[in-house]
C-alpha positions as a Python dict, from the first residue, in 0.01 Angstrom:
ca = {
    (1, 'M'): (0, 0, 0),
    (2, 'T'): (62, -322, -179),
    (3, 'P'): (-175, -620, -138),
    (4, 'E'): (103, -805, 43),
    (5, 'M'): (133, -546, 322),
    (6, 'P'): (-201, -606, 501),
    (7, 'D'): (-161, -981, 443),
    (8, 'K'): (181, -968, 613),
    (9, 'A'): (42, -759, 901),
    (10, 'R'): (-246, -1002, 954),
    (11, 'S'): (-22, -1308, 947),
    (12, 'T'): (226, -1146, 1187),
    (13, 'A'): (-53, -1054, 1429),
    (14, 'A'): (-189, -1409, 1412),
    (15, 'A'): (158, -1557, 1468),
    (16, 'M'): (193, -1336, 1776),
    (17, 'G'): (-150, -1439, 1906),
    (18, 'Q'): (-284, -1084, 1874),
    (19, 'A'): (-657, -1120, 1820),
    (20, 'N'): (-743, -766, 1930),
    (21, 'V'): (-604, -580, 1627),
    (22, 'T'): (-769, -497, 1296),
    (23, 'F'): (-615, -399, 967),
    (24, 'R'): (-824, -200, 720),
    (25, 'E'): (-736, -74, 378),
    (26, 'G'): (-842, 274, 275),
    (27, 'S'): (-747, 636, 233),
    (28, 'L'): (-617, 840, 527),
    (29, 'E'): (-834, 1128, 407),
    (30, 'D'): (-1144, 908, 446),
    (31, 'L'): (-1068, 638, 703),
    (32, 'P'): (-1283, 323, 682),
    (33, 'A'): (-1381, 333, 1050),
    (34, 'E'): (-1664, 460, 1264),
    (35, 'D'): (-1631, 763, 1492),
    (36, 'A'): (-1447, 685, 1818),
    (37, 'A'): (-1367, 330, 1703),
    (38, 'A'): (-995, 303, 1780),
    (39, 'N'): (-782, 311, 2092),
    (40, 'V'): (-465, 364, 1888),
    (41, 'V'): (-379, 480, 1537),
    (42, 'I'): (-26, 399, 1417),
    (43, 'S'): (132, 537, 1101),
    (44, 'N'): (489, 511, 977),
    (45, 'G'): (588, 718, 677),
    (46, 'V'): (239, 770, 540),
    (47, 'F'): (121, 1120, 635),
    (48, 'N'): (385, 1283, 414),
    (49, 'L'): (234, 1103, 113),
    (50, 'C'): (-104, 1274, 163),
    (51, 'A'): (-173, 1612, 3),
    (52, 'D'): (-438, 1722, 256),
    (53, 'K'): (-266, 1674, 591),
    (54, 'G'): (-532, 1873, 777),
    (55, 'R'): (-795, 1627, 655),
    (56, 'V'): (-574, 1334, 758),
    (57, 'F'): (-539, 1461, 1115),
    (58, 'S'): (-914, 1536, 1131),
    (59, 'E'): (-989, 1178, 1026),
    (60, 'V'): (-742, 1029, 1274),
    (61, 'F'): (-891, 1224, 1563),
    (62, 'R'): (-1244, 1141, 1445),
    (63, 'V'): (-1181, 766, 1470),
    (64, 'L'): (-987, 779, 1798),
    (65, 'L'): (-1172, 714, 2121),
    (66, 'P'): (-1151, 993, 2379),
    (67, 'G'): (-811, 950, 2542),
    (68, 'G'): (-690, 740, 2246),
    (69, 'H'): (-336, 762, 2113),
    (70, 'L'): (-179, 855, 1782),
    (71, 'Q'): (171, 723, 1719),
    (72, 'F'): (333, 833, 1396),
    (73, 'A'): (673, 876, 1242),
    (74, 'D'): (715, 1074, 924),
    (75, 'I'): (919, 1315, 720),
    (76, 'V'): (872, 1679, 817),
    (77, 'N'): (1007, 1964, 612),
    (78, 'G'): (836, 2267, 769),
    (79, 'T'): (772, 2445, 439),
    (80, 'R'): (445, 2453, 255),
    (81, 'A'): (451, 2269, -76),
    (82, 'P'): (383, 2492, -377),
    (83, 'E'): (21, 2480, -495),
    (84, 'A'): (127, 2338, -833),
    (85, 'A'): (303, 2051, -654),
    (86, 'T'): (-2, 1963, -442),
    (87, 'R'): (-212, 1940, -759),
    (88, 'N'): (39, 1719, -946),
    (89, 'I'): (-65, 1362, -857),
    (90, 'D'): (256, 1222, -1008),
    (91, 'L'): (460, 1394, -736),
    (92, 'W'): (255, 1226, -462),
    (93, 'T'): (244, 879, -610),
    (94, 'A'): (583, 830, -775),
}
C-alpha cells in the first residue's frame, strides 16, 4: 500500500458522505482491529500477496461480526507455491 491509497479512500468516502466506514493500515496477517469489529471486509488483489493465506483468513474471520461478510477478488492458481518461493521475500514484494 502506498501512503496515497488510504488518503484517496478517505477523501472518496468523505466526498460520498460515507461517515460509517473506516480505513486502517496494517498487515492482513495481523489485522489492526478488535475481534468481531467489522460488518464487512473487502479485499481486491491483496490475499495473493500474502505468504500465509491461512493466517489471513483466520484474521479476517476473527474481525468479522457473526453474520458479517467477506468480499474479495484475487488471483487463484490452485497449486501450492514451492517452500523456497514462500521464504523468498523478494518474490512476494517485487
